[in-house]
VEXDOKE-942139 format. One record per atom (N, C-alpha, C, CB): y, z, x. Coordinates in steps of 0.2 Angstrom, whole numbers, plus 5000, padded with zeros to 4 digits. Each point is the difference from the previous one (the first is absolute). Glycine has a CB too. Layout:
REM residues N
YZX;...
END
This chain:
REM residues 296
509150165062;499949964994;500749964999;499250084995;500749855005;500749964999;500350024993;499549915007;501250094994;500450024994;500149934996;500550105006;499449844997;500249944997;499449994995;500649955011;499550054983;499549994995;499849934999;500450104994;500049865009;499749934999;499549985005;501149974997;498750085007;499449995005;499450024997;500850025010;498749934990;499350024998;499750035005;499949904992;500150175008;499750045006;499350005000;500950074999;498749914995;499350005000;499849935004;499950064989;500449895009;499949935004;500150015007;500349944989;500350095013;500250015007;499450045004;501250004996;498550055000;499550045003;499449955001;500450114995;499449855000;499449965001;500149955005;499850024988;500849955013;500149955005;500050025007;500749944991;499450135009;500050035007;499350025002;501250044998;498349954997;499350025002;499950074998;500049925009;500450124987;499950064998;499650014994;501150035005;498650024994;499550014994;500450014994;499250055007;500749914987;500350014994;499450014995;501049925003;499150134993;499550024995;500249974993;499650105006;500049874990;500249984993;499550054996;500349885002;500050174995;499750054997;499949994992;500550085009;498949914989;499949984993;499750054996;500049885004;499950184999;499650054996;500350024993;499750055011;501049944989;500350024993;499949944995;500850075006;499049874997;499849954995;499349994999;501149945004;498550124996;499349995000;499749974993;500050105007;500449894988;499849974994;500149925000;500350104994;500049875012;500149935001;500549984994;498949985006;500949984990;500449984994;500050054994;499949885004;499650174997;499950054995;500450065001;498949954998;501150094997;500450065001;499750055005;500449994988;500050035017;499750055005;499950074997;500549935009;499150114994;499950074998;500450055004;498949974997;501550005008;500450045005;500750014997;499349965010;500950104988;500650014997;500650005005;499450074992;501249935006;500649995004;500050055006;500649954990;499350125008;500150055005;499549995006;500450084991;499049905007;499549995005;500249945005;499150054992;501149905005;500249945004;500650025005;499649924990;500850125007;500650025004;499850045006;500750004990;498850055009;499750045006;499649965005;500050094992;499649865005;499649965004;500549955004;499150004992;501449975005;500549965004;500350045006;500249934990;500050135008;500450045006;499550025005;500850044992;498649975007;499550025005;499849945004;499650094993;500449855004;499949945004;500549995005;499449954990;501250055007;500649995004;500150055006;500649964990;499150105009;500050055005;499649995006;500250084992;499349875007;499649985006;500549975006;499049984992;501549995006;500549975004;500650035001;499549904997;500550175001;500650045001;500649974996;499650035011;501049964993;500649984996;500049924999;500650095005;498949884998;499949925000;499549984994;500350005012;499650054983;499549984995;500249934997;499850124998;500849875000;500249944997;499949945004;500850074994;499149935012;499949955004;499349985000;500950035008;498650024991;499349985001;499650014993;500150045011;500249994984;499650004994;500349974994;499650115004;500149844993;500249974994;499650034994;500349895006;500050154990;499650044995;500149964993;500250115006;499249874992;500049964993;500150064995;499349905004;501350104993;500150064995;499749994994;501050025005;498849914993;499749994994;500049934998;500350114996;499549884998;499949934997;500450004993;498949975006;501850034994;500450014995;499949964993;500850045008;498949904993;499849964994;499550034996;500449905006;499250154996;499450034996;500250034994;499550025010;501150024990;500250034994;500750035001;498850024996;501550014999;500650035001;500050065004;500349964989;499150085010;499950065004;499949995008;499550054990;500249895011;499949985007;500649985003;498849974998;501649994998;500749985003;500450065002;499949904992;500150155004;500450065001;499850045006;500250014988;499150005013;499750035005;500249965007;499050054992;500949895008;500249965005;500750015002;499149914997;501350094998;500850015002;500150065003;500349934990;499450135007;500150065003;499750015007;500050054988;499449935013;499750005007;500549965005;498850014995;501449935003;500449965005;500650045002;499549894995;500850145000;500650035001;499950075005;500549954989;499050085009;499950075004;499749995006;499950054989;499749905013;499749995007;500449965004;498950024995;501649955003;500449955004;500350035006;500349944989;499650035017;500150035006;499550035004;501150024995;498450025001;499450035003;499549945001;500250114994;499849845002;499749945000;500449944997;498950064999;500849885001;500449954997;499649984994;500449955011;499950074983;499650004993;500049924998;500450124997;499149875000;499949934997;499750004993;499849965011;500449994985;499749994993;499649945001;500950054994;498549955003;499549945000;500049964994;499350065008;500749884992;500049964994;499649935000;501250054998;498749934996;499749935000;500549955001;499150044992;500649905009;500549945002;500349974993;499349985011;501150064986;500349974994;500750035001;499049994992;501549975005;500750025000;500250064997;500349885001;499350134993;500150074997;499850065003;499949934990;499550065013;499750065004;500550015007;498849974996;501449985007;500450015006;500750034998;499549905005;500850084989;500650044998;499950074999;500449894995;499050125002;499850074998;499950045006;499549964989;500250025016;499850035006;500750025004;498949945001;501550014999;500750015003;500450064997;500049875003;500050124990;500350064997;499750075001;500349914991;499150095010;499750065001;500250045007;499049964993;501149995012;500250035007;500749995002;498849985003;501649994993;500749985003;500450055002;499949914992;500050155006;500450065002;499850035007;500250034988;499349955014;499850025007;500349955005;498950054996;501349995010;500449965005;499549955004;500850105001;498649935000;499549965004;499549974995;500150075010;500149904985;499549974994;499749945002;500750054992;498749945006;499649945001;499649984993;499950035013;500049914987;499649974994;499449965003;501050004992;498450015006;499449965002;499849964994;499650095009;500549844992;499849964995;499249975002;501349974998;498350044997;499349985001;499949934998;499650124999;500449835006;499949934998;499349985001;501249985004;498549994991;499349985000;499949945005;499750054989;499949955016;500049955005;499449954998;500550075009;499049954987;499449964998;500149984993;499350065008;500449884991;500049974993;499750054995;499949895004;499550154998;499750044996;500550064998;498949975005;501450064999;500450064999;500749974996;499550075010;500749874992;500649984997;499949994992;500449945011;499050034988;499849994993;499950074996;499549895003;500250165000;499950064997;500750044999;498950005005;501550005000;500650034999;500649974996;499750055011;500349884991;500649974997;499949944996;500650045009;498749944990;499849944997;500349945003;499950064990;500249945017;500349945003;499549995006;501250034997;499049925007;499649985006;500450035006;499649894995;500050125011;500350035006;500549955003;498950055002;501049894997;500649955002;500650014997;499149925002;500950104992;500650014996;500450065003;499549964990;500250085014;500350065003;500549985006;499050074997;500949875005;500449975006;500750004998;499149935004;501050054989;500750004998;500250074997;499949884998;499650154999;500250064996;500250065005;499249964991;500450055014;500050065004;500750005004;498850005002;501549955001;500750015002;500550014995;499749925009;500250054985;500550024995;500050074998;499849884995;499650155005;499950074998;500450055006;498949974994;501050005012;500450045005;500850004999;499149975008;501149974990;500749994998;500250044994;500049895005;499550114990;500150044994;500150085001;499349914994;500350115011;500050075002;500750025003;498850005002;501449965002;500750025003;500649994995;499549965011;500449994984;500549994995;500050064995;499949885001;499550154998;499950054995;500350075003;499049944995;500950065012;500350065004;500750004999;499050005008;501349944993;500850005000;500250014993;500049925009;499750064986;500250014993;499950084998;499649884997;499950155006;499950074999;500550055004;498849974998;501649995006;500550045003;499850025007;500450044989;499049935014;499850025007;500549975005;498850014996;501250025010;500449975005;499749945003;500450125003;500049834997;499749945003;499650015007;500949934993;498550045007;499750005006;499550065001;501049945005;499050114991;499650065001;499349994997;501150075000;498849894995;499449994997;499549965005;500550014988;499050015013;499549975004;499449974996;500350075010;499549874990;499549974996;499449985004;500949964992;498550075006;499449985003;499649964996;500050105007;499649864995;499649954996;499250015002;501049924998;498650104998;499350015001;499749944998;500050124999;499649845005;499749944998;499350024999;500749935007;499150094986;499450034998;499449955000;500750084994;498749945007;499449975000;500049945005;499950034988;500449995018;500049955006;499449975002;501050065004;498449974996;499449975002;499849944996;499650115004;500649894989;499749954996;500649945000;499350084993;501249935010;500649955000;499949945005;500750104997;499649855001;500049945005;500450025006;499949924990;499850085016;500450035006;500749965001;498950035005;501149904993;500649975001;500550024995;499449905005;500450114989;500450024995;500350075001;499449934992;500150115011;500250075002;500650015005;498850034997;501149925008;500550005005;500649984998;499149975008;500949984987;500749974998;500350054995;499549895001;500150154995;500350054996;500350065005;499149984991;500650045014;500350055005;500649975003;498950045002;501149905000;500649975003;500649994995;499349945007;500650054987;500549994995;500350074998;499449894995;500250165004;500350064998;500350045005;499150014992;500749975014;500350035006;500749975001;498950025006;501149914993;500749965000;500550034995;499449905005;500350124989;500450034995;500350075001;499349934992;500450105014;500350065002;499550064998;501149964998;498350025001;499550064999;499550005005;500149984988;499550085013;499550015004;499449974996;500550105006;498949894998;499449974997;499450045003;500549884998;499150144997;499450035002;499449974997;500650115002;498849885001;499449974997;499650064998;500049905007;499850104986;499550064998;499349975000;501050054993;498649995010;499349995001;499650054996;500149955011;499450024985;499650054996;499650045005;500049924990;499950145009;499650055005;499349985001;500750094996;499049874999;499349985002;499949935002;499750084991;500849885010;499949945002;500049995008;500749964990;498750025012;499950005007;500549955004;498850034998;501349995008;500549965004;499549955005;500950095000;499449865003;499649955003;499650035006;500849924996;499550125008;499650035006;499850074999;500749925007;499150094987;499850074998;499450035005;500349984988;499249975013;499550035005;500350025007;499249924994;501250045008;500350025007;500450064999;500149885003;500350134992;500450064999;499550065000;501049944994;498550055002;499550064999;499750025007;499849964988;500049995016;499850015006;500450045005;499449894999;501350095000;500550035004;500050074998;500749905001;499350124993;500050064997;499450055003;500749954990;498850015010;499450045002;500050025007;499349944992;501050015012;500150015007;500550065002;499749885002;500850124994;500550055000;499850074998;500949914999;498550094997;499850064998;500350024993;499850035012;500549934985;500350014993;499649984994;501149995006;498449974996;499649984994;499250005002;501049934996;498650074999;499349995002;499849934997;499850124999;499649865003;499749934998;500050004993;499349995010;500949964987;500049994993;500650034996;498850005001;501750025003;500650044997;500349954995;500150085010;500249944985;500449964995;500649975004;499550074990;500649875009;500649965003;500349964995;499550005011;501250014988;500349964995;500649965004;499650084990;500849895006;500649975002;500650055003;499749904992;500250165005;500550055002;499750065003;500849964991;499550085013;499850065003;500350054995;499949965012;499750094986;500250064996;500050065004;499749944990;500850105011;500150065003;500050064995;500649955010;499150104991;500150064996;500450055003;498949984995;501750045002;500550055002;499850064997;500949925002;498850135001;499950074997;500550044999;498949995006;501150064990;500550054999;500250045006;499650014988;499949995017;500250045006;500349955005;499150084997;501049865001;500349965005;499649965004;500950075000;498449944999;499549965004;499949934997;499450115003;500449845002;499949934998;499349995001;501149975003;498649994992;499349975001;499949934997;499650124999;499949855003;499949934998;499650004994;500149965011;500150014984;499649994993;499649935000;500850084994;499649875008;499749935000;500249975006;500049994988;499649975015;500149975006;500249934999;499250065006;501449914997;500249944998;500449975006;500150034988;500449925011;500349965005;500450045005;500149914991;500150155007;500450045005;499550045004;501050014992;498450005006;499550045004;499849965006;499750064989;500749945016;499849965006;500450035006;499849894994;500050105012;500450035006;500749994999;499049995007;501450074995;500749995000;500350035006;500050024988;500649965014;500350035006;500449955003;499150085002;501549945001;500549965003;499749955006;500950094997;498849945008;499849965006;499450025003;501249995002;498450064995;499450015003;500050045007;499649904994;501050125008;500050045007;499850074999;500949925003;499050115002;499850075000;500550044996;499449995011;501250004990;500550044996;500049984993;500750015011;499249934987;500049974993;499449964999;501350005000;498250044999;499349964999;499949974993;499650085009;500049874991;499849984993;499550044997;500249885004;499950144990;499650054997;499849974993;500550105006;499049944990;499949984993;500650014996;498750025002;501349954992;500650004995;500150084998;499749884996;499850155002;500250074998;500250055005;499149984992;500750015014;500250045006;500749985002;498950015004;501349934995;500749975001;500550034995;499549905005;500350104989;500450034995;500150075001;499649914992;499950135009;500050075001;500450025006;498950014995;501149955010;500450015006;500749994999;499149975007;501149984989;500749994999;500350054995;499749885001;499950154995;500350044995;499750075000;500349904993;499450125012;499750075001;500550054999;499149965007;501550034996;500550055000;500450014994;500249975011;499749984984;500450014994;499550014994;500949935005;498550064996;499550014994;499950074998;499549895003;500750165001;499950074998;500550014995;499650035011;500949934988;500550014994;499650004994;500949955006;498550024993;499749994994;499550064999;500149875001;499950185003;499550055000;500250054994;499849995012;500149984982;500150044994;499649974994;501250025004;498850014991;499649984994;500449954996;499450115000;500249834998;500349954996;499950024992;499949915009;499950154990;499850034994;499549954996;501150054999;499149904997;499549964996;499749955005;500750024990;499549975016;499849945004;499850035006;500749924994;498650105008;499850025006;500149965006;499250074993;500849865005;500049955006;500349944997;499050055006;501249904998;500349944998;499749955004;501150054997;498749895000;499849945003;500549955001;498950024996;501249955010;500549955001;499649935002;500950095004;499349864993;499749935002;500549985005;499449984989;500449995016;500449975005;499949925000;500050115008;500449864988;499949934999;500149965006;500350014988;499549925012;500149965006;500749985000;498949964999;
END
């Protein structure tokens, strides 16, 4: 694990082609108050990090909470971020407003591997619902919010360079693709990561082809539900299963040789992490299994 805290180890892992999990189970209430208490979130985060051993912070971004919901949620987010720091990379999630961004930064600023995820509406529909503005207005606002996050972190006493800011471009399927690309370019230039959020029931363009591939690979049956994202179920015993077939549910593999053959998505994931998933062979108490959306 690098000791240089100015290094974004999550982004480094992603750029190297390694698996990164964005764990949102603790944020199950979205912008509403979650039912998951602080103690459970902490146990869940640590178990998620254990999948990757001492490298959990490289591979798991744990959304500790949505601190703008209420004072109680702010305090829970703060406690979780502090106590799971190092086992995972803790994050606070916020809307695209300066006040929410500052509040999110304040909730996680004591964690060394702190992150903030700013949810930026990419479509006119969502921009109007969330902020009463247009999606085009986000072109100027989103980079400013990335700067605001870093400024707030410095004001809160954080070490310069240690806060990582991610931007979620929400409702991407309904966004203008040119505007979406420009948004991603601008927030990336401002120093943030960018991720497109797809609604789970929105079909992808080549859904029929992907479904056919899944049927051929033996991971789906005719008429299986297919969405923009692939959802995996991580069982309490460490087993993996497919819940929803999507863009990731296609043949995987480095080169197709006998030593490194192309296999279906679930088999590929299981093969990569079979040695470590036994770490999860325990009870999650209130949560017998966890679903993960793998976004595009």
